[in-house]
FIKOLZA-1660 file (N, C-alpha, C; in steps of 0.1 Angstrom, whole numbers, plus 5000, padded with zeros to 4 digits):
% residues 96
   i   px   py   pz ch aa at
   1 5390 1508 7472  A  M  N
   1 5379 1515 7471  A  M CA
   1 5372 1517 7484  A  M  C
   2 5373 1527 7491  A  A  N
   2 5364 1528 7504  A  A CA
   2 5349 1530 7503  A  A  C
   3 5344 1521 7510  A  G  N
   3 5329 1522 7509  A  G CA
   3 5321 1513 7499  A  G  C
   4 5329 1507 7491  A  T  N
   4 5321 1499 7481  A  T CA
   4 5320 1486 7484  A  T  C
   5 5328 1479 7495  A  G  N
   5 5327 1468 7499  A  G CA
   5 5333 1457 7490  A  G  C
   6 5340 1462 7479  A  M  N
   6 5346 1454 7470  A  M CA
   6 5361 1455 7472  A  M  C
   7 5369 1445 7472  A  T  N
   7 5382 1444 7474  A  T CA
   7 5389 1448 7459  A  T  C
   8 5401 1451 7458  A  D  N
   8 5407 1453 7448  A  D CA
   8 5407 1442 7435  A  D  C
   9 5409 1428 7440  A  P  N
   9 5409 1419 7433  A  P CA
   9 5395 1416 7427  A  P  C
  10 5385 1418 7433  A  N  N
  10 5370 1415 7431  A  N CA
  10 5367 1426 7419  A  N  C
  11 5373 1439 7420  A  L  N
  11 5369 1449 7411  A  L CA
  11 5377 1447 7398  A  L  C
  12 5390 1442 7400  A  Q  N
  12 5396 1439 7388  A  Q CA
  12 5388 1429 7380  A  Q  C
  13 5386 1417 7386  A  S  N
  13 5379 1407 7382  A  S CA
  13 5366 1412 7374  A  S  C
  14 5358 1420 7380  A  E  N
  14 5346 1426 7374  A  E CA
  14 5349 1433 7361  A  E  C
  15 5359 1442 7364  A  N  N
  15 5364 1450 7349  A  N CA
  15 5366 1442 7338  A  N  C
  16 5375 1431 7341  A  L  N
  16 5378 1422 7331  A  L CA
  16 5364 1415 7326  A  L  C
  17 5356 1411 7333  A  R  N
  17 5347 1406 7328  A  R CA
  17 5337 1415 7318  A  R  C
  18 5335 1427 7324  A  L  N
  18 5328 1437 7317  A  L CA
  18 5336 1442 7304  A  L  C
  19 5349 1442 7305  A  A  N
  19 5357 1444 7291  A  A CA
  19 5354 1433 7281  A  A  C
  20 5353 1421 7286  A  E  N
  20 5349 1411 7277  A  E CA
  20 5338 1409 7271  A  E  C
  21 5327 1415 7279  A  Q  N
  21 5314 1417 7274  A  Q CA
  21 5313 1429 7263  A  Q  C
  22 5319 1438 7266  A  V  N
  22 5321 1448 7256  A  V CA
  22 5326 1444 7243  A  V  C
  23 5337 1437 7242  A  R  N
  23 5345 1431 7232  A  R CA
  23 5337 1422 7224  A  R  C
  24 5329 1413 7232  A  V  N
  24 5319 1403 7224  A  V CA
  24 5307 1411 7218  A  V  C
  25 5300 1418 7225  A  F  N
  25 5290 1425 7219  A  F CA
  25 5292 1437 7210  A  F  C
  26 5304 1442 7207  A  S  N
  26 5306 1452 7198  A  S CA
  26 5315 1447 7187  A  S  C
  27 5316 1433 7187  A  G  N
  27 5323 1427 7176  A  G CA
  27 5312 1427 7164  A  G  C
  28 5319 1425 7153  A  D  N
  28 5311 1424 7138  A  D CA
  28 5304 1412 7139  A  D  C
  29 5309 1400 7143  A  E  N
  29 5303 1387 7144  A  E CA
  29 5290 1387 7152  A  E  C
  30 5290 1395 7164  A  H  N
  30 5278 1395 7171  A  H CA
  30 5268 1403 7163  A  H  C
  31 5272 1413 7158  A  V  N
  31 5262 1422 7150  A  V CA
  31 5256 1414 7137  A  V  C
  32 5266 1407 7131  A  R  N
  32 5259 1399 7121  A  R CA
  32 5251 1386 7124  A  R  C
  33 5254 1381 7136  A  R  N
  33 5244 1371 7142  A  R CA
  33 5230 1376 7146  A  R  C
  34 5232 1387 7152  A  E  N
  34 5218 1395 7156  A  E CA
  34 5210 1400 7144  A  E  C
  35 5218 1404 7133  A  A  N
  35 5210 1408 7122  A  A CA
  35 5204 1398 7110  A  A  C
  36 5212 1384 7113  A  A  N
  36 5207 1375 7104  A  A CA
  36 5193 1371 7101  A  A  C
  37 5186 1371 7112  A  P  N
  37 5171 1368 7110  A  P CA
  37 5165 1379 7104  A  P  C
  38 5170 1390 7101  A  W  N
  38 5160 1401 7096  A  W CA
  38 5166 1405 7082  A  W  C
  39 5174 1399 7077  A  R  N
  39 5178 1402 7064  A  R CA
  39 5167 1401 7052  A  R  C
  40 5160 1392 7055  A  D  N
  40 5150 1385 7044  A  D CA
  40 5136 1390 7051  A  D  C
  41 5135 1398 7062  A  A  N
  41 5122 1400 7067  A  A CA
  41 5117 1414 7059  A  A  C
  42 5103 1413 7058  A  T  N
  42 5096 1424 7052  A  T CA
  42 5097 1436 7062  A  T  C
  43 5095 1449 7053  A  P  N
  43 5094 1460 7063  A  P CA
  43 5083 1459 7074  A  P  C
  44 5073 1453 7070  A  A  N
  44 5061 1450 7080  A  A CA
  44 5066 1442 7090  A  A  C
  45 5074 1432 7089  A  E  N
  45 5078 1422 7099  A  E CA
  45 5088 1430 7109  A  E  C
  46 5096 1439 7103  A  R  N
  46 5105 1444 7111  A  R CA
  46 5098 1456 7119  A  R  C
  47 5088 1461 7114  A  V  N
  47 5081 1470 7123  A  V CA
  47 5073 1465 7133  A  V  C
  48 5067 1453 7129  A  A  N
  48 5059 1445 7140  A  A CA
  48 5068 1441 7153  A  A  C
  49 5081 1438 7148  A  E  N
  49 5090 1434 7159  A  E CA
  49 5094 1446 7169  A  E  C
  50 5098 1457 7161  A  T  N
  50 5101 1470 7168  A  T CA
  50 5088 1473 7178  A  T  C
  51 5078 1471 7175  A  W  N
  51 5066 1476 7183  A  W CA
  51 5065 1464 7194  A  W  C
  52 5067 1452 7192  A  R  N
  52 5069 1443 7202  A  R CA
  52 5079 1444 7213  A  R  C
  53 5092 1448 7207  A  L  N
  53 5101 1451 7217  A  L CA
  53 5098 1465 7224  A  L  C
  54 5090 1476 7217  A  C  N
  54 5089 1486 7226  A  C CA
  54 5079 1484 7236  A  C  C
  55 5069 1474 7233  A  A  N
  55 5058 1471 7243  A  A CA
  55 5065 1464 7256  A  A  C
  56 5078 1458 7256  A  L  N
  56 5084 1454 7267  A  L CA
  56 5091 1463 7276  A  L  C
  57 5092 1476 7271  A  V  N
  57 5098 1486 7277  A  V CA
  57 5092 1488 7293  A  V  C
  58 5079 1487 7294  A  P  N
  58 5074 1490 7309  A  P CA
  58 5078 1479 7318  A  P  C
  59 5079 1465 7313  A  W  N
  59 5083 1455 7320  A  W CA
  59 5098 1456 7326  A  W  C
  60 5106 1461 7315  A  F  N
  60 5120 1463 7318  A  F CA
  60 5121 1473 7330  A  F  C
  61 5116 1485 7327  A  R  N
  61 5115 1493 7337  A  R CA
  61 5111 1489 7352  A  R  C
  62 5102 1483 7351  A  S  N
  62 5098 1476 7366  A  S CA
  62 5107 1468 7373  A  S  C
  63 5119 1463 7364  A  L  N
  63 5130 1456 7371  A  L CA
  63 5139 1466 7378  A  L  C
  64 5140 1478 7374  A  W  N
  64 5149 1487 7379  A  W CA
  64 5146 1492 7394  A  W  C
  65 5156 1495 7400  A  P  N
  65 5155 1500 7413  A  P CA
  65 5149 1514 7412  A  P  C
  66 5142 1519 7421  A  E  N
  66 5134 1531 7423  A  E CA
  66 5143 1542 7419  A  E  C
  67 5156 1543 7425  A  D  N
  67 5166 1554 7422  A  D CA
  67 5169 1555 7407  A  D  C
  68 5170 1544 7400  A  V  N
  68 5172 1542 7386  A  V CA
  68 5160 1547 7379  A  V  C
  69 5148 1543 7381  A  R  N
  69 5134 1548 7374  A  R CA
  69 5135 1564 7376  A  R  C
  70 5139 1567 7389  A  A  N
  70 5139 1583 7390  A  A CA
  70 5148 1592 7381  A  A  C
  71 5159 1586 7379  A  R  N
  71 5170 1592 7371  A  R CA
  71 5166 1591 7357  A  R  C
  72 5159 1579 7353  A  A  N
  72 5155 1579 7338  A  A CA
  72 5142 1587 7337  A  A  C
  73 5133 1590 7344  A  D  N
  73 5123 1599 7344  A  D CA
  73 5124 1614 7343  A  D  C
  74 5137 1617 7350  A  A  N
  74 5143 1631 7351  A  A CA
  74 5158 1630 7347  A  A  C
  75 5158 1627 7332  A  P  N
  75 5171 1627 7327  A  P CA
  75 5181 1642 7327  A  P  C
  76 5194 1642 7329  A  E  N
  76 5199 1654 7327  A  E CA
  76 5199 1660 7314  A  E  C
  77 5195 1674 7315  A  P  N
  77 5191 1682 7302  A  P CA
  77 5203 1681 7293  A  P  C
  78 5202 1681 7280  A  L  N
  78 5212 1683 7270  A  L CA
  78 5217 1696 7270  A  L  C
  79 5232 1697 7268  A  P  N
  79 5239 1708 7267  A  P CA
  79 5231 1718 7256  A  P  C
  80 5234 1730 7258  A  A  N
  80 5229 1741 7248  A  A CA
  80 5233 1739 7234  A  A  C
  81 5245 1733 7233  A  S  N
  81 5253 1731 7220  A  S CA
  81 5246 1720 7213  A  S  C
  82 5243 1709 7222  A  T  N
  82 5238 1696 7215  A  T CA
  82 5223 1701 7210  A  T  C
  83 5216 1708 7217  A  L  N
  83 5203 1712 7214  A  L CA
  83 5204 1721 7201  A  L  C
  84 5213 1729 7200  A  A  N
  84 5215 1738 7187  A  A CA
  84 5217 1729 7175  A  A  C
  85 5226 1719 7177  A  I  N
  85 5226 1710 7166  A  I CA
  85 5216 1702 7160  A  I  C
  86 5209 1696 7173  A  L  N
  86 5197 1690 7168  A  L CA
  86 5186 1696 7160  A  L  C
  87 5184 1710 7167  A  E  N
  87 5176 1721 7159  A  E CA
  87 5181 1722 7146  A  E  C
  88 5192 1725 7142  A  R  N
  88 5196 1726 7129  A  R CA
  88 5195 1716 7121  A  R  C
  89 5197 1701 7126  A  L  N
  89 5194 1690 7119  A  L CA
  89 5179 1689 7115  A  L  C
  90 5170 1691 7125  A  K  N
  90 5157 1692 7124  A  K CA
  90 5152 1702 7112  A  K  C
  91 5156 1715 7112  A  Q  N
  91 5152 1724 7103  A  Q CA
  91 5158 1718 7088  A  Q  C
  92 5169 1714 7087  A  A  N
  92 5176 1709 7076  A  A CA
  92 5167 1697 7069  A  A  C
  93 5162 1690 7078  A  G  N
  93 5153 1679 7074  A  G CA
  93 5140 1682 7069  A  G  C
  94 5137 1693 7074  A  S  N
  94 5121 1699 7070  A  S CA
  94 5122 1708 7057  A  S  C
  95 5134 1711 7053  A  G  N
  95 5135 1721 7042  A  G CA
  95 5135 1736 7044  A  G  C
  96 5134 1739 7057  A  K  N
  96 5133 1753 7060  A  K CA
  96 5145 1759 7061  A  K  C
% end
């Protein structure tokens, strides 16, 4: 890979590491572990935790490099076909 500074063995090793992370985090056992504390939580407790996590977004964004923040602030527009689907779903949900 020209210009990346990574040699093929490094890239292969990194790809294997990332593939393992995907396998672990997308597995049923991980989902069960993450959901376990919330099984007996009240709706109010769940909403409170959601708001707490949302409050962390500015801090997470502050960790991003400037170019990543710029891309997040100006995301690629959705294709017209996707917007049409979302509009139909919105109208169906509002009973119109």
